[in-house]
C-alpha positions in Angstrom: 0.0 0.0 0.0 1.1 3.5 -0.7 -0.2 7.0 0.1 -1.1 8.9 -3.0 -2.8 12.1 -1.9 -3.5 14.1 1.3 -5.2 17.4 1.8 -7.0 19.3 4.6 -10.0 19.7 2.3 -12.0 16.5 2.5 -13.9 17.4 -0.7 -10.6 17.3 -2.6 -9.7 14.0 -1.1 -13.1 12.5 -2.0 -12.8 14.0 -5.5 -9.5 12.1 -6.0 -11.0 8.9 -4.5 -14.0 9.1 -6.9 -11.8 9.7 -9.9 -9.7 6.6 -9.1 -12.8 4.5 -8.5 -14.1 5.6 -11.9 -10.8 4.5 -13.5 -10.9 1.1 -11.7 -7.9 1.9 -9.5 -8.2 0.2 -6.0 -7.9 2.8 -3.3 -9.3 3.8 0.1 -9.5 6.9 2.3 -7.5 6.9 5.6 -8.0 9.3 8.5 -11.5 10.3 7.2 -12.7 11.0 10.7 -9.4 11.8 12.4 -10.2 15.5 12.5 -12.0 14.8 15.8 -8.8 13.7 17.4 -6.9 17.0 16.5 -5.3 18.2 19.7 -4.4 14.7 20.8 -2.8 14.1 17.4 -0.8 16.6 15.3 -2.7 18.3 12.5 -0.6 16.4 9.9 -1.7 13.1 11.4 -5.3 14.1 11.0 -5.3 14.9 7.3 -7.6 12.7 5.2 -5.5 10.6 2.7 -6.1 8.5 -0.4 -4.1 5.3 -0.3 -3.6 2.8 -3.1 -4.0 -0.8 -2.2 -1.6 -1.8 -5.0 1.7 0.1 -5.5 1.8 -0.8 -9.2 -1.0 1.7 -9.8 1.1 4.6 -8.5 2.4 6.0 -11.8 -1.1 6.0 -13.5 -2.9 7.3 -10.4 -0.3 10.1 -10.0 -1.0 11.1 -13.6 -4.7 11.2 -13.0 -4.3 13.3 -9.8 -2.0 15.7 -11.6 -4.4 16.2 -14.5 -7.3 16.7 -12.1 -5.6 19.2 -9.8 -2.9 20.9 -11.8 -4.4 21.5 -15.3 -8.1 22.4 -14.8 -7.4 26.1 -15.2 -5.9 25.4 -18.7 -9.0 23.5 -19.9 -11.9 25.4 -21.5 -15.4 25.2 -20.1 -17.8 23.2 -22.3 -21.5 23.0 -22.9 -23.3 19.6 -22.9 -24.9 18.8 -26.3 -27.6 16.7 -24.6 -28.9 19.1 -21.9 -27.1 22.4 -22.7 -25.6 22.8 -19.3 -22.2 24.6 -18.9 -19.5 22.5 -17.3 -16.0 23.3 -16.0 -13.2 22.3 -18.3 -12.0 19.8 -15.6 -15.3 17.9 -15.7 -15.1 14.6 -17.6 -18.9 14.2 -17.6 -21.8 16.7 -17.6 -22.6 17.4 -14.0 -26.3 17.5 -14.8 -26.9 14.5 -17.2 -23.7 12.5 -17.1 -22.9 12.7 -20.8 -19.3 12.9 -22.0 -18.2 16.1 -23.9 -18.1 15.8 -27.6 -14.8 17.0 -29.0 -16.0 18.0 -32.5 
């Protein structure tokens, strides 16, 4: 097992976990509820973390996390052809109807 990602923002940690789940990469969240122990534990020991259950996935998972968190500002927002909803450039699916963007 290897730690892939940690952040104080639980939303970001869950976003990484969800992305990895969608890609079929086996992972789990550690310290999800450790924030309640802050004071008895150091703040760094309370950060929620995403761990991979198989170290062989580390290069691919690292690439996905990089693309998710480092490049979204470079990607253009897009409109769904099915429902017309505007989506952030980092979204792989329409947040409203779940359709993939068309790249034509």
